[in-house]
DSSP file (Angstrom, degrees, kcal/mol; ACC not computed):
  #  RESIDUE AA STRUCTURE BP1 BP2  ACC     N-H-->O    O-->H-N    N-H-->O    O-->H-N    TCO  KAPPA ALPHA  PHI   PSI    X-CA   Y-CA   Z-CA
    1    1 A X              0   0    0      0, 0.0     5,-0.0     0, 0.0     0, 0.0   0.000 360.0 360.0 360.0 132.2  203.2   82.3 -142.4
    2    2 A X     >  -     0   0    0      1,-0.1     4,-2.5     4,-0.0     5,-0.2  -0.176 360.0-105.4 -72.3 168.4  202.1   79.1 -144.0
    3    3 A X  H  > S+     0   0    0      2,-0.2     4,-2.6     1,-0.2     5,-0.2   0.908 123.3  48.8 -63.0 -42.7  199.8   76.6 -142.3
    4    4 A X  H  > S+     0   0    0      2,-0.2     4,-2.4     1,-0.2    -1,-0.2   0.897 110.8  50.6 -64.8 -41.1  202.6   74.2 -141.6
    5    5 A X  H  > S+     0   0    0      2,-0.2     4,-2.0     1,-0.2    -2,-0.2   0.900 111.3  48.1 -57.5 -44.0  204.7   77.1 -140.2
    6    6 A X  H  X S+     0   0    0     -4,-2.5     4,-2.6     2,-0.2    -2,-0.2   0.931 111.9  49.5 -65.9 -45.2  201.9   78.1 -137.9
    7    7 A X  H  X S+     0   0    0     -4,-2.6     4,-2.9     1,-0.2    -2,-0.2   0.901 110.6  50.5 -61.4 -41.6  201.4   74.4 -136.7
    8    8 A X  H  X S+     0   0    0     -4,-2.4     4,-2.5     1,-0.2    -1,-0.2   0.884 110.2  49.9 -64.4 -39.0  205.1   74.1 -136.1
    9    9 A X  H  X S+     0   0    0     -4,-2.0     4,-2.5     2,-0.2    -2,-0.2   0.907 112.1  48.1 -66.8 -42.1  205.1   77.3 -134.0
   10   10 A X  H  X S+     0   0    0     -4,-2.6     4,-2.1     2,-0.2    -2,-0.2   0.942 112.6  48.1 -60.2 -47.6  202.1   76.0 -132.0
   11   11 A X  H  <>S+     0   0    0     -4,-2.9     5,-2.8     1,-0.2     6,-0.5   0.922 113.9  46.5 -60.9 -43.6  203.7   72.7 -131.4
   12   12 A X  H ><5S+     0   0    0     -4,-2.5     3,-1.0     1,-0.2    -1,-0.2   0.907 113.0  49.4 -65.3 -41.0  207.0   74.3 -130.3
   13   13 A X  H 3<5S+     0   0    0     -4,-2.5    -1,-0.2     1,-0.3    -2,-0.2   0.816 109.7  51.5 -68.8 -30.0  205.3   76.8 -128.1
   14   14 A X  T 3<5S-     0   0    0     -4,-2.1    -1,-0.3    -5,-0.2    -2,-0.2   0.478 114.9-117.4 -83.5  -3.0  203.2   74.1 -126.4
   15   15 A X  T < 5S+     0   0    0     -3,-1.0    -3,-0.2    -4,-0.3    -2,-0.1   0.813  75.6 131.3  71.1  28.9  206.4   72.1 -125.8
   16   16 A X      < -     0   0    0     -5,-2.8    -4,-0.2     1,-0.3    -5,-0.1   0.341  51.9-151.0 -96.8   5.7  205.2   69.2 -128.0
   17   17 A X        -     0   0    0     -6,-0.5     2,-1.3    -5,-0.2    -1,-0.3  -0.273  61.3 -13.5  63.6-140.4  208.5   69.0 -129.9
   18   18 A X  S    S+     0   0    0      1,-0.2    -1,-0.2    -6,-0.1     3,-0.2  -0.530  89.9 122.7 -97.9  67.8  208.4   67.8 -133.5
   19   19 A X     >  +     0   0    0     -2,-1.3     4,-1.3     1,-0.1     3,-0.5  -0.178  23.7 133.2-118.1  40.1  204.8   66.3 -133.5
   20   20 A X  T  4 S+     0   0    0      1,-0.2     3,-0.4     2,-0.2    -1,-0.1   0.883  70.5  51.1 -59.1 -42.0  203.7   68.5 -136.4
   21   21 A X  T  4 S+     0   0    0      1,-0.2    -1,-0.2    -3,-0.2    -2,-0.1   0.802 118.1  37.9 -67.6 -29.1  202.1   65.5 -138.2
   22   22 A X  T  4 S+     0   0    0     -3,-0.5     2,-0.3     2,-0.0    -1,-0.2   0.509  85.2 122.3-101.1  -7.3  200.1   64.4 -135.1
   23   23 A X     <  -     0   0    0     -4,-1.3     2,-0.5    -3,-0.4   -12,-0.0  -0.411  35.4-178.1 -66.4 119.9  199.3   67.9 -133.8
   24   24 A X        -     0   0    0     -2,-0.3     2,-0.9     2,-0.0     5,-0.2  -0.940  19.4-146.5-120.8 104.5  195.5   68.4 -133.4
   25   25 A X        +     0   0    0     -2,-0.5     2,-0.3     4,-0.1    -2,-0.0  -0.616  33.1 165.6 -79.0 109.3  194.8   71.9 -132.2
   26   26 A X     >  -     0   0    0     -2,-0.9     4,-2.2     1,-0.1     5,-0.2  -0.742  53.3-105.9-116.7 165.5  191.7   71.5 -130.0
   27   27 A X  H  > S+     0   0    0     -2,-0.3     4,-2.7     1,-0.2     5,-0.2   0.875 123.1  53.8 -56.6 -37.2  190.1   73.8 -127.4
   28   28 A X  H  > S+     0   0    0      2,-0.2     4,-2.5     1,-0.2     5,-0.2   0.908 107.1  49.9 -66.2 -41.9  191.5   71.5 -124.7
   29   29 A X  H  > S+     0   0    0      2,-0.2     4,-2.6     1,-0.2     5,-0.4   0.935 112.9  46.7 -61.9 -44.6  195.0   71.8 -126.1
   30   30 A X  H  X S+     0   0    0     -4,-2.2     4,-2.9     1,-0.2     8,-0.3   0.936 113.2  49.1 -63.7 -45.7  194.7   75.6 -126.2
   31   31 A X  H  < S+     0   0    0     -4,-2.7    -1,-0.2     1,-0.2    -2,-0.2   0.874 114.9  44.5 -63.7 -36.4  193.3   75.7 -122.6
   32   32 A X  H  < S+     0   0    0     -4,-2.5     3,-0.3    -5,-0.2    -2,-0.2   0.915 129.1  23.7 -75.6 -42.0  196.1   73.4 -121.2
   33   33 A X  H  < S+     0   0    0     -4,-2.6    -2,-0.2    -5,-0.2    -3,-0.2   0.655 133.9  31.6-103.1 -14.5  199.0   75.0 -122.9
   34   34 A X     X  +     0   0    0     -4,-2.9     4,-2.3    -5,-0.4     3,-0.3  -0.498  63.2 161.3-137.3  64.7  197.8   78.6 -123.6
   35   35 A X  H  > S+     0   0    0     -3,-0.3     4,-2.5     1,-0.2     5,-0.2   0.836  75.5  56.4 -62.1 -32.7  195.3   79.5 -120.8
   36   36 A X  H  > S+     0   0    0      2,-0.2     4,-2.1     1,-0.2    -1,-0.2   0.914 110.2  44.7 -66.4 -40.4  195.5   83.2 -121.4
   37   37 A X  H  > S+     0   0    0     -3,-0.3     4,-2.8     2,-0.2     5,-0.2   0.919 112.5  51.8 -64.7 -43.0  194.5   82.7 -125.0
   38   38 A X  H  X S+     0   0    0     -4,-2.3     4,-2.3    -8,-0.3    -2,-0.2   0.903 111.3  47.5 -62.2 -40.5  191.7   80.3 -123.9
   39   39 A X  H  X S+     0   0    0     -4,-2.5     4,-3.0     2,-0.2    -1,-0.2   0.896 110.6  52.5 -67.5 -38.5  190.4   82.9 -121.4
   40   40 A X  H  X S+     0   0    0     -4,-2.1     4,-2.7     2,-0.2    -2,-0.2   0.965 111.7  44.6 -62.1 -49.5  190.5   85.7 -124.0
   41   41 A X  H  X S+     0   0    0     -4,-2.8     4,-2.3     1,-0.2    -1,-0.2   0.889 113.5  51.5 -64.8 -38.0  188.5   83.7 -126.5
   42   42 A X  H  X S+     0   0    0     -4,-2.3     4,-2.3    -5,-0.2    -1,-0.2   0.924 111.5  46.7 -61.2 -45.4  186.0   82.7 -123.7
   43   43 A X  H  X S+     0   0    0     -4,-3.0     4,-2.3     2,-0.2    -2,-0.2   0.885 112.0  50.5 -64.3 -39.6  185.6   86.3 -122.7
   44   44 A X  H  X S+     0   0    0     -4,-2.7     4,-2.3    -5,-0.2    -1,-0.2   0.892 112.0  47.9 -63.3 -41.0  185.1   87.4 -126.3
   45   45 A X  H  X S+     0   0    0     -4,-2.3     4,-2.3     2,-0.2    -2,-0.2   0.906 111.1  50.2 -66.2 -43.4  182.5   84.7 -126.8
   46   46 A X  H  X S+     0   0    0     -4,-2.3     4,-2.3     2,-0.2    -2,-0.2   0.911 112.0  48.2 -63.7 -42.8  180.7   85.6 -123.6
   47   47 A X  H  X S+     0   0    0     -4,-2.3     4,-2.7     1,-0.2    -1,-0.2   0.911 110.6  50.7 -64.3 -42.9  180.6   89.2 -124.6
   48   48 A X  H  X S+     0   0    0     -4,-2.3     4,-2.1     1,-0.2    -1,-0.2   0.896 112.1  47.5 -60.5 -41.7  179.4   88.4 -128.1
   49   49 A X  H  X S+     0   0    0     -4,-2.3     4,-2.4     2,-0.2    -2,-0.2   0.885 111.1  50.6 -67.5 -40.4  176.6   86.3 -126.6
   50   50 A X  H  X S+     0   0    0     -4,-2.3     4,-2.4     2,-0.2    -2,-0.2   0.934 112.2  48.1 -63.6 -45.7  175.6   89.0 -124.1
   51   51 A X  H  X S+     0   0    0     -4,-2.7     4,-2.2     1,-0.2    -2,-0.2   0.888 110.7  51.9 -62.6 -38.5  175.5   91.6 -127.0
   52   52 A X  H  X S+     0   0    0     -4,-2.1     4,-1.9    -5,-0.2    -2,-0.2   0.930 111.2  46.0 -62.1 -46.3  173.4   89.2 -129.1
   53   53 A X  H  X S+     0   0    0     -4,-2.4     4,-2.5     1,-0.2    -2,-0.2   0.897 112.7  51.5 -65.8 -40.6  170.8   88.6 -126.2
   54   54 A X  H  X S+     0   0    0     -4,-2.4     4,-1.6     1,-0.2    -1,-0.2   0.903 108.8  50.1 -64.9 -40.8  170.7   92.4 -125.6
   55   55 A X  H  X S+     0   0    0     -4,-2.2     4,-0.7     2,-0.2    -1,-0.2   0.883 111.0  49.8 -69.0 -36.7  170.0   93.2 -129.2
   56   56 A X  H >< S+     0   0    0     -4,-1.9     3,-0.9     1,-0.2     4,-0.3   0.916 108.5  52.3 -63.0 -44.3  167.2   90.6 -129.3
   57   57 A X  H >< S+     0   0    0     -4,-2.5     3,-1.3     1,-0.3    -2,-0.2   0.815 101.0  61.3 -66.1 -28.8  165.6   92.1 -126.2
   58   58 A X  H 3< S+     0   0    0     -4,-1.6    -1,-0.3     1,-0.3    -2,-0.2   0.786 101.0  55.6 -65.4 -26.0  165.6   95.5 -127.7
   59   59 A X  T << S+     0   0    0     -3,-0.9    -1,-0.3    -4,-0.7    -2,-0.2   0.527  85.0 119.2 -82.8  -4.0  163.4   94.1 -130.4
   60   60 A X    <   -     0   0    0     -3,-1.3     2,-0.3    -4,-0.3     5,-0.1  -0.250  38.4-178.4 -69.4 147.7  160.8   92.9 -127.9
   61   61 A X    >   -     0   0    0      3,-0.0     3,-2.0    25,-0.0     7,-0.1  -0.985  40.7 -85.9-139.2 148.0  157.2   94.2 -127.9
   62   62 A X  T 3  S+     0   0    0     -2,-0.3     0, 0.0     1,-0.3     0, 0.0  -0.262 115.8  28.2 -54.1 134.3  154.4   93.3 -125.5
   63   63 A X  T 3  S+     0   0    0     -3,-0.0    -1,-0.3     0, 0.0     3,-0.1   0.353 104.9  79.1  97.4  -5.8  152.6   90.2 -126.6
   64   64 A X    <>  +     0   0    0     -3,-2.0     4,-2.1     1,-0.1     5,-0.2  -0.028  49.7 122.4-122.8  29.4  155.6   88.7 -128.4
   65   65 A X  H  > S+     0   0    0      1,-0.2     4,-2.6     2,-0.2     5,-0.2   0.907  75.4  50.2 -60.4 -44.0  157.5   87.3 -125.3
   66   66 A X  H  > S+     0   0    0      1,-0.2     4,-2.4     2,-0.2    -1,-0.2   0.898 109.0  52.0 -66.3 -39.5  157.5   83.7 -126.6
   67   67 A X  H  > S+     0   0    0      2,-0.2     4,-2.2     1,-0.2    -1,-0.2   0.909 111.2  47.1 -62.3 -41.6  158.9   84.8 -129.9
   68   68 A X  H  X S+     0   0    0     -4,-2.1     4,-2.3     2,-0.2    -2,-0.2   0.918 111.3  51.4 -67.3 -42.9  161.7   86.7 -128.2
   69   69 A X  H  X S+     0   0    0     -4,-2.6     4,-2.0     1,-0.2    -2,-0.2   0.900 109.0  50.9 -59.5 -41.1  162.5   83.8 -126.0
   70   70 A X  H  X S+     0   0    0     -4,-2.4     4,-1.7     1,-0.2    -1,-0.2   0.920 110.3  49.3 -60.0 -45.2  162.7   81.5 -129.0
   71   71 A X  H  < S+     0   0    0     -4,-2.2     6,-0.4     1,-0.2    -2,-0.2   0.886 110.5  50.2 -63.2 -38.4  165.1   83.9 -130.7
   72   72 A X  H  < S+     0   0    0     -4,-2.3    -1,-0.2     1,-0.2    -2,-0.2   0.877 111.0  50.3 -65.7 -36.5  167.3   84.0 -127.6
   73   73 A X  H  < S+     0   0    0     -4,-2.0     2,-1.0    -5,-0.2    -1,-0.2   0.805  97.5  72.3 -73.7 -29.1  167.4   80.3 -127.4
   74   74 A X  S >< S-     0   0    0     -4,-1.7     3,-2.3     1,-0.1    -1,-0.1  -0.763  71.3-158.6 -88.1 106.1  168.4   79.8 -131.0
   75   75 A X  T 3  S+     0   0    0     -2,-1.0    -1,-0.1     1,-0.3    -4,-0.1   0.570  87.3  65.5 -68.7  -6.4  172.0   80.9 -131.1
   76   76 A X  T 3  S+     0   0    0      2,-0.1    -1,-0.3    -5,-0.0     2,-0.3   0.624  84.6  95.0 -84.7 -13.3  171.8   81.6 -134.9
   77   77 A X    <   -     0   0    0     -3,-2.3     2,-0.2    -6,-0.4   -21,-0.1  -0.568  56.6-166.7 -84.7 138.4  169.3   84.4 -134.3
   78   78 A X     >  -     0   0    0     -2,-0.3     4,-2.1   -23,-0.1     5,-0.1  -0.570  40.5 -96.9-111.3 179.3  170.4   88.0 -134.1
   79   79 A X  H  > S+     0   0    0      1,-0.2     4,-2.5     2,-0.2     5,-0.2   0.865 125.8  54.0 -64.0 -35.9  168.6   91.2 -132.9
   80   80 A X  H  > S+     0   0    0      2,-0.2     4,-2.6     1,-0.2    -1,-0.2   0.917 107.2  50.3 -63.4 -43.9  167.7   92.0 -136.6
   81   81 A X  H  > S+     0   0    0      1,-0.2     4,-2.2     2,-0.2    -2,-0.2   0.904 111.7  48.4 -62.9 -40.2  166.2   88.5 -137.0
   82   82 A X  H  X S+     0   0    0     -4,-2.1     4,-2.4     2,-0.2    -2,-0.2   0.914 110.3  50.9 -64.8 -43.0  164.1   89.1 -133.8
   83   83 A X  H  X S+     0   0    0     -4,-2.5     4,-2.5     2,-0.2    -2,-0.2   0.920 111.0  48.6 -61.5 -44.5  163.0   92.6 -135.0
   84   84 A X  H  X S+     0   0    0     -4,-2.6     4,-2.3     1,-0.2    -1,-0.2   0.914 111.4  49.7 -64.8 -41.6  161.9   91.2 -138.4
   85   85 A X  H  X S+     0   0    0     -4,-2.2     4,-2.0     2,-0.2    -2,-0.2   0.881 111.9  48.1 -64.5 -39.0  160.0   88.3 -136.7
   86   86 A X  H  X S+     0   0    0     -4,-2.4     4,-2.5     2,-0.2    -2,-0.2   0.897 111.8  49.7 -66.4 -40.5  158.2   90.8 -134.3
   87   87 A X  H  X S+     0   0    0     -4,-2.5     4,-2.6     1,-0.2    -2,-0.2   0.915 111.0  49.1 -67.2 -40.2  157.3   93.1 -137.2
   88   88 A X  H  X S+     0   0    0     -4,-2.3     4,-1.9     2,-0.2    -1,-0.2   0.889 112.0  49.1 -63.1 -40.0  155.9   90.1 -139.2
   89   89 A X  H  X S+     0   0    0     -4,-2.0     4,-2.3     2,-0.2    -2,-0.2   0.893 112.3  48.4 -69.5 -38.4  153.9   89.0 -136.1
   90   90 A X  H  X S+     0   0    0     -4,-2.5     4,-2.8     2,-0.2     5,-0.2   0.915 110.6  50.9 -66.9 -41.8  152.5   92.6 -135.7
   91   91 A X  H  X S+     0   0    0     -4,-2.6     4,-2.0     2,-0.2    -2,-0.2   0.870 110.2  49.7 -59.0 -39.0  151.6   92.8 -139.3
   92   92 A X  H  X S+     0   0    0     -4,-1.9     4,-2.2     2,-0.2    -1,-0.2   0.926 111.7  48.5 -66.2 -44.6  149.8   89.5 -139.1
   93   93 A X  H  X S+     0   0    0     -4,-2.3     4,-2.3     1,-0.2    -2,-0.2   0.927 112.2  48.4 -62.1 -44.0  147.9   90.7 -136.0
   94   94 A X  H  X S+     0   0    0     -4,-2.8     4,-2.8     1,-0.2    -1,-0.2   0.869 108.6  54.3 -65.8 -36.1  146.9   94.1 -137.6
   95   95 A X  H  X S+     0   0    0     -4,-2.0     4,-2.5    -5,-0.2    -1,-0.2   0.923 108.4  49.4 -62.3 -42.8  145.8   92.2 -140.8
   96   96 A X  H  X S+     0   0    0     -4,-2.2     4,-2.6     2,-0.2    -2,-0.2   0.927 111.5  49.2 -60.3 -45.9  143.5   90.1 -138.6
   97   97 A X  H  X S+     0   0    0     -4,-2.3     4,-2.8     1,-0.2    -2,-0.2   0.937 111.5  48.2 -60.1 -47.8  142.2   93.3 -136.9
   98   98 A X  H  X S+     0   0    0     -4,-2.8     4,-2.4     1,-0.2    -1,-0.2   0.915 111.4  50.7 -64.3 -40.0  141.5   95.0 -140.3
   99   99 A X  H  X S+     0   0    0     -4,-2.5     4,-2.2     1,-0.2    -1,-0.2   0.925 111.5  48.7 -61.9 -43.1  139.7   91.8 -141.6
  100  100 A X  H  X S+     0   0    0     -4,-2.6     4,-2.8     2,-0.2    -2,-0.2   0.898 110.3  50.7 -61.2 -43.0  137.6   91.8 -138.4
  101  101 A X  H  X S+     0   0    0     -4,-2.8     4,-2.9     2,-0.2    -1,-0.2   0.903 109.6  50.6 -63.4 -41.0  136.8   95.5 -138.8
  102  102 A X  H  X S+     0   0    0     -4,-2.4     4,-2.0    -5,-0.2    -1,-0.2   0.891 111.3  48.8 -65.3 -37.7  135.7   94.9 -142.4
  103  103 A X  H  X S+     0   0    0     -4,-2.2     4,-1.5     2,-0.2    -2,-0.2   0.939 112.1  48.6 -62.8 -47.6  133.5   92.0 -141.4
  104  104 A X  H  X S+     0   0    0     -4,-2.8     4,-0.9     1,-0.2     3,-0.2   0.907 109.2  53.1 -55.9 -44.6  132.0   94.2 -138.7
  105  105 A X  H >X S+     0   0    0     -4,-2.9     4,-0.9     1,-0.2     3,-0.8   0.891 105.2  54.4 -63.2 -40.1  131.4   97.0 -141.1
  106  106 A X  H 3< S+     0   0    0     -4,-2.0     3,-0.5     1,-0.3    -1,-0.2   0.859 106.4  52.7 -60.2 -35.5  129.6   94.7 -143.5
  107  107 A X  H 3< S+     0   0    0     -4,-1.5    -1,-0.3     1,-0.2    -2,-0.2   0.697 109.0  50.6 -71.3 -21.1  127.2   93.7 -140.7
  108  108 A X  H X< S+     0   0    0     -4,-0.9     3,-2.4    -3,-0.8    -1,-0.2   0.575  78.5 123.1 -95.6 -12.1  126.5   97.3 -140.0
  109  109 A X  T 3< S+     0   0    0     -4,-0.9     3,-0.1    -3,-0.5    -3,-0.0  -0.257  79.6  15.9 -56.4 135.0  125.6   98.5 -143.5
  110  110 A X  T 3  S+     0   0    0      1,-0.3     2,-0.5     0, 0.0    -1,-0.3   0.301  96.3 118.5  87.0  -7.5  122.2  100.0 -143.8
  111  111 A X    <   +     0   0    0     -3,-2.4     2,-0.3     2,-0.0    -1,-0.3  -0.808  32.4 159.5 -94.1 129.2  121.8  100.4 -140.1
  112  112 A X        -     0   0    0     -2,-0.5     2,-0.2    -3,-0.1    -3,-0.0  -0.986  45.1-102.9-142.1 148.9  121.4  104.0 -138.9
  113  113 A X        -     0   0    0     -2,-0.3     2,-0.4     1,-0.1     9,-0.3  -0.538  38.7-125.8 -69.9 136.0  119.9  105.5 -135.7
  114  114 A X        -     0   0    0     -2,-0.2    -1,-0.1     1,-0.1     3,-0.1  -0.688  31.2-106.7 -81.5 133.8  116.5  106.8 -136.3
  115  115 A X        -     0   0    0     -2,-0.4     2,-0.2     1,-0.1     6,-0.1  -0.340  31.7-112.7 -62.6 139.7  116.1  110.4 -135.3
  116  116 A X    >   -     0   0    0      4,-0.3     3,-2.6     1,-0.1    -1,-0.1  -0.524  47.3 -88.9 -71.5 141.2  114.2  111.1 -132.1
  117  117 A X  T 3  S+     0   0    0      1,-0.3    -1,-0.1    -2,-0.2     3,-0.1  -0.234 115.2  16.3 -56.4 128.2  110.9  112.9 -132.9
  118  118 A X  T 3  S+     0   0    0      1,-0.3    -1,-0.3    -3,-0.1     2,-0.3   0.429 106.6 102.8  90.5  -2.3  111.6  116.7 -132.8
  119  119 A X  S <  S-     0   0    0     -3,-2.6    -1,-0.3     1,-0.1     2,-0.1  -0.705  78.7 -96.1-111.0 164.2  115.4  116.4 -133.1
  120  120 A X        -     0   0    0     -2,-0.3    -4,-0.3     1,-0.1     2,-0.1  -0.411  46.7 -99.0 -73.6 155.2  117.7  116.9 -136.0
  121  121 A X        -     0   0    0      1,-0.1    -1,-0.1    -6,-0.1    -7,-0.1  -0.414  51.0 -88.7 -67.8 147.5  118.8  113.9 -138.0
  122  122 A X        -     0   0    0     -9,-0.3    -1,-0.1     1,-0.1    -7,-0.1  -0.275  29.6-132.1 -57.9 147.0  122.2  112.5 -137.2
  123  123 A X        +     0   0    0     -3,-0.1     2,-0.5     2,-0.0    -1,-0.1   0.355  67.8 120.5 -83.1   7.3  125.1  114.1 -139.2
  124  124 A X        +     0   0    0      4,-0.1     2,-0.3     3,-0.1    -2,-0.1  -0.607  36.3 171.1 -81.2 122.5  126.6  110.8 -140.0
  125  125 A X     >  -     0   0    0     -2,-0.5     4,-2.3     1,-0.1     5,-0.2  -0.786  49.0-103.9-120.7 169.1  126.8  110.1 -143.7
  126  126 A X  H  > S+     0   0    0     -2,-0.3     4,-2.2     1,-0.2     5,-0.2   0.885 123.3  50.7 -58.1 -38.5  128.6  107.4 -145.7
  127  127 A X  H  > S+     0   0    0      2,-0.2     4,-2.5     1,-0.2    -1,-0.2   0.909 109.4  49.1 -68.9 -41.3  131.3  109.9 -146.6
  128  128 A X  H  > S+     0   0    0      2,-0.2     4,-2.6     1,-0.2    -2,-0.2   0.869 111.5  49.4 -67.3 -34.0  131.8  110.9 -143.0
  129  129 A X  H  X S+     0   0    0     -4,-2.3     4,-2.6     2,-0.2    -1,-0.2   0.906 111.9  48.3 -67.4 -40.3  132.1  107.3 -141.9
  130  130 A X  H  X S+     0   0    0     -4,-2.2     4,-2.4    -5,-0.2    -2,-0.2   0.912 112.8  48.8 -62.4 -43.2  134.5  106.6 -144.6
  131  131 A X  H  X S+     0   0    0     -4,-2.5     4,-3.0     2,-0.2     5,-0.3   0.927 111.4  49.4 -63.0 -45.5  136.5  109.6 -143.7
  132  132 A X  H  X S+     0   0    0     -4,-2.6     4,-2.6     1,-0.2    -2,-0.2   0.927 111.4  49.0 -59.9 -43.9  136.5  108.7 -140.0
  133  133 A X  H  X S+     0   0    0     -4,-2.6     4,-2.4     1,-0.2    -1,-0.2   0.915 113.0  47.5 -63.7 -42.8  137.6  105.2 -140.8
  134  134 A X  H  X S+     0   0    0     -4,-2.4     4,-2.1     2,-0.2    -2,-0.2   0.908 113.5  46.7 -66.9 -42.6  140.5  106.5 -143.0
  135  135 A X  H  X S+     0   0    0     -4,-3.0     4,-2.4     2,-0.2    -1,-0.2   0.873 111.4  52.4 -68.0 -36.2  141.6  109.0 -140.4
  136  136 A X  H  X S+     0   0    0     -4,-2.6     4,-2.4    -5,-0.3    -2,-0.2   0.917 110.6  47.0 -61.3 -44.3  141.5  106.4 -137.7
  137  137 A X  H  X S+     0   0    0     -4,-2.4     4,-2.6     2,-0.2     5,-0.2   0.887 110.0  53.2 -70.1 -34.4  143.6  104.0 -139.7
  138  138 A X  H  X S+     0   0    0     -4,-2.1     4,-2.6     2,-0.2    -1,-0.2   0.928 110.0  48.8 -61.6 -42.6  146.1  106.8 -140.4
  139  139 A X  H  X S+     0   0    0     -4,-2.4     4,-2.4     2,-0.2     5,-0.2   0.914 110.9  50.2 -61.3 -43.2  146.3  107.5 -136.7
  140  140 A X  H  X S+     0   0    0     -4,-2.4     4,-2.1     1,-0.2    -2,-0.2   0.933 113.4  45.3 -59.2 -48.3  146.9  103.7 -136.0
  141  141 A X  H  X S+     0   0    0     -4,-2.6     4,-1.5     2,-0.2    -2,-0.2   0.865 111.7  52.2 -65.6 -39.9  149.6  103.6 -138.6
  142  142 A X  H  X S+     0   0    0     -4,-2.6     4,-0.6    -5,-0.2    -1,-0.2   0.906 112.0  45.6 -61.3 -43.5  151.2  106.8 -137.3
  143  143 A X  H ><>S+     0   0    0     -4,-2.4     5,-2.7     1,-0.2     3,-0.9   0.868 107.3  58.9 -69.0 -37.8  151.3  105.4 -133.8
  144  144 A X  H ><5S+     0   0    0     -4,-2.1     3,-1.4     1,-0.3    -1,-0.2   0.870 100.0  56.9 -61.6 -35.8  152.6  102.1 -135.0
  145  145 A X  H 3<5S+     0   0    0     -4,-1.5    -1,-0.3     1,-0.3    -2,-0.2   0.751 106.5  50.7 -66.1 -23.0  155.7  103.9 -136.5
  146  146 A X  T <<5S-     0   0    0     -3,-0.9    -1,-0.3    -4,-0.6    -2,-0.2   0.390 125.0-105.4 -94.5   4.0  156.3  105.2 -133.0
  147  147 A X  T < 5S+     0   0    0     -3,-1.4     2,-0.5     1,-0.3    -3,-0.2   0.645  79.8 129.4  86.4  14.9  156.1  101.8 -131.5
  148  148 A X      < -     0   0    0     -5,-2.7     2,-0.5    -6,-0.1    -1,-0.3  -0.899  49.6-145.4-107.5 131.7  152.6  102.4 -130.0
  149  149 A X        -     0   0    0     -2,-0.5     2,-0.4    -3,-0.1    -8,-0.1  -0.828  19.2-175.9 -93.9 128.0  149.8   99.9 -130.5
  150  150 A X        -     0   0    0     -2,-0.5     2,-0.1   -10,-0.2    -6,-0.1  -0.986  18.7-136.3-123.8 129.5  146.4  101.6 -130.7
  151  151 A X     >  -     0   0    0     -2,-0.4     4,-2.0     1,-0.1     3,-0.2  -0.475  28.3-109.1 -81.0 159.8  143.1   99.6 -131.0
  152  152 A X  H  > S+     0   0    0      1,-0.2     4,-2.6     2,-0.2     5,-0.2   0.866 115.6  55.1 -56.1 -41.4  140.5  100.7 -133.5
  153  153 A X  H  > S+     0   0    0      1,-0.2     4,-2.3     2,-0.2    -1,-0.2   0.911 109.6  47.3 -62.1 -41.5  138.0  101.9 -130.9
  154  154 A X  H  > S+     0   0    0     -3,-0.2     4,-2.3     2,-0.2    -1,-0.2   0.882 111.1  51.6 -65.8 -39.3  140.6  104.2 -129.3
  155  155 A X  H  X S+     0   0    0     -4,-2.0     4,-2.6     2,-0.2    -2,-0.2   0.925 110.7  48.1 -64.4 -44.8  141.7  105.6 -132.7
  156  156 A X  H  X S+     0   0    0     -4,-2.6     4,-2.5     1,-0.2    -2,-0.2   0.924 111.8  49.3 -62.7 -44.8  138.1  106.4 -133.6
  157  157 A X  H  X S+     0   0    0     -4,-2.3     4,-2.3    -5,-0.2    -1,-0.2   0.903 111.4  50.2 -61.9 -41.4  137.5  108.1 -130.3
  158  158 A X  H  X S+     0   0    0     -4,-2.3     4,-2.1     2,-0.2    -2,-0.2   0.929 111.4  47.0 -62.5 -47.0  140.7  110.1 -130.8
  159  159 A X  H  X S+     0   0    0     -4,-2.6     4,-1.7     2,-0.2    -2,-0.2   0.906 112.7  50.4 -62.8 -42.7  139.7  111.2 -134.3
  160  160 A X  H  X S+     0   0    0     -4,-2.5     4,-0.6     1,-0.2    -1,-0.2   0.904 109.8  50.1 -60.2 -44.2  136.2  112.2 -133.1
  161  161 A X  H >< S+     0   0    0     -4,-2.3     3,-0.8     1,-0.2    -1,-0.2   0.880 109.5  51.5 -64.9 -38.3  137.6  114.2 -130.2
  162  162 A X  H 3< S+     0   0    0     -4,-2.1    -1,-0.2     1,-0.2    -2,-0.2   0.824 105.5  55.5 -68.3 -29.0  140.0  116.0 -132.6
  163  163 A X  H 3<        0   0    0     -4,-1.7    -1,-0.2    -5,-0.2    -2,-0.2   0.613 360.0 360.0 -79.3  -9.7  137.1  116.9 -134.9
  164  164 A X    <<        0   0    0     -3,-0.8    -3,-0.2    -4,-0.6    -2,-0.1   0.443 360.0 360.0  97.9 360.0  135.4  118.5 -132.0
């Protein structure tokens, strides 16, 4: 059916006679003359918006509540957009933590506990510290893939406990 044919059918169904040239199909016209269609479109729109909000909420992570609220308020944002924004924010936070760890490590270089007289020297070597750091970072990344945030101190304690 051509556009003119469709417009003529709408005008005839609405009881507007031969007003094809003047017919302006607006939401108000549809609501007035076709209430069932208007309700159907309204219901579809409400369901689509509900589904959009639900998908955005599924992307939420603790600490990113404002970001999620902003995505819900912006009707152009989808659940995928929210998830990407949360991942970007998480990556930024982790980058800051890694930078801080690197700065802290620089401040500790050359510091070692002196052995107490009559005791064995500590078993910490540069290699074991590097190994511990690498294993702790691997644990943090592994947990992040599961959606769990682990701070560096907890990761180090976990790795030490695993080593016995």
